[in-house]
C-alpha positions as CSV (number, residue, x, y, z in Angstrom):
1,M,-1.6,-42.4,53.6
2,I,1.5,-41.1,51.8
3,A,4.3,-43.5,50.9
4,D,7.8,-42.5,49.9
5,Y,9.8,-45.2,48.2
6,A,13.2,-45.8,46.8
7,I,14.0,-48.6,44.4
8,H,17.6,-49.7,43.8
9,S,19.7,-52.6,42.8
10,P,23.1,-52.6,44.4
11,E,25.7,-55.4,43.8
12,T,27.8,-57.0,46.5
13,N,30.6,-59.3,45.3
14,G,28.9,-59.6,41.9
15,I,25.5,-60.6,43.4
16,A,22.6,-58.3,42.6
17,N,20.3,-57.3,45.4
18,P,17.3,-55.4,43.9
19,H,14.9,-54.1,46.5
20,V,12.7,-51.3,47.6
21,H,12.5,-49.2,50.7
22,V,9.0,-47.8,51.6
23,L,8.5,-45.1,54.2
24,C,5.0,-44.5,55.4
25,P,4.4,-41.8,58.0
26,I,1.9,-42.5,60.8
27,R,0.3,-39.1,60.4
28,P,-2.8,-39.4,58.3
29,I,-4.0,-37.1,55.6
30,E,-7.5,-35.7,56.2
31,K,-10.2,-35.5,53.5
32,N,-9.4,-31.8,53.0
33,G,-5.8,-32.6,52.2
34,E,-4.3,-31.4,55.5
35,W,-2.2,-33.4,57.8
36,G,-4.2,-35.2,60.6
37,N,-3.1,-35.9,64.1
38,K,-0.8,-38.8,64.9
39,Q,-2.4,-39.1,68.3
40,K,-5.0,-37.5,70.5
41,R,-5.1,-36.8,74.2
42,V,-7.5,-38.7,76.4
43,Y,-7.7,-36.9,79.7
44,E,-8.0,-38.7,83.1
45,L,-11.3,-37.6,84.6
46,D,-12.5,-37.6,88.2
47,R,-15.9,-39.1,89.1
48,N,-17.6,-35.7,88.3
49,G,-16.1,-35.7,84.8
50,N,-13.5,-33.0,85.5
51,R,-9.9,-33.3,84.3
52,V,-7.5,-34.6,86.9
53,T,-4.2,-32.7,87.5
54,D,-0.8,-33.9,88.8
55,H,1.2,-32.3,91.6
56,N,2.4,-29.5,89.2
57,G,-1.2,-28.6,88.1
58,N,-0.8,-30.2,84.7
59,Y,-3.7,-32.3,83.3
60,I,-3.0,-36.0,83.3
61,F,-3.7,-37.6,79.9
62,S,-2.8,-40.6,77.8
63,A,-1.6,-40.2,74.2
64,V,-3.8,-42.5,72.0
65,P,-2.8,-43.1,68.3
66,T,-5.4,-42.0,65.7
67,T,-4.4,-44.9,63.4
68,D,-3.0,-48.4,63.9
69,W,-0.3,-47.7,61.3
70,G,2.5,-47.7,64.0
71,K,1.6,-51.1,65.4
72,P,4.0,-54.0,64.7
73,E,1.0,-56.3,63.9
74,T,-0.1,-53.8,61.2
75,L,3.3,-53.7,59.6
76,E,3.6,-57.5,59.7
77,H,0.2,-57.7,58.0
78,W,1.2,-55.2,55.3
79,R,4.5,-57.0,54.7
80,S,2.8,-60.4,54.5
81,E,0.2,-59.1,52.0
82,W,3.0,-57.5,49.9
83,A,4.9,-60.8,49.7
84,R,1.7,-62.7,48.9
85,M,0.9,-60.3,46.0
86,C,4.5,-60.4,44.6
87,N,4.7,-64.2,44.9
88,E,1.4,-64.5,43.0
89,K,2.7,-62.4,40.2
90,F,6.0,-64.3,40.1
91,E,4.0,-67.5,39.8
92,E,1.8,-66.1,37.1
93,K,4.9,-65.1,35.2
94,Q,6.4,-68.6,35.8
95,L,9.4,-67.1,37.7
96,A,11.1,-69.3,40.4
97,E,11.8,-66.3,42.6
98,R,9.8,-65.8,45.8
99,I,10.0,-63.3,48.6
100,D,9.6,-63.8,52.3
101,Y,8.2,-60.8,54.3
102,R,10.1,-61.9,57.4
103,S,13.5,-61.0,56.0
């Protein structure tokens, strides 16, 4: 996975708001360094294993993600783990600040 990030600390009414934006694409990078597929096609098959077509002659398929990176549960897990790691480091440094991944 590739992550693009921006760190900044704007002020609003004299109050600092340091934060980071992290953008992660849902397209994986293959072992050879090339972009992988975001999804794959799973074709609907008849009882003989042949692809089924619609009334226009197009194959009927479902688009299935190749990773779970786009799932809300995955993002929530990542955010929760990030908050946990940051809060552990804040505690280690005896800082009172804590972050909440739900904000």
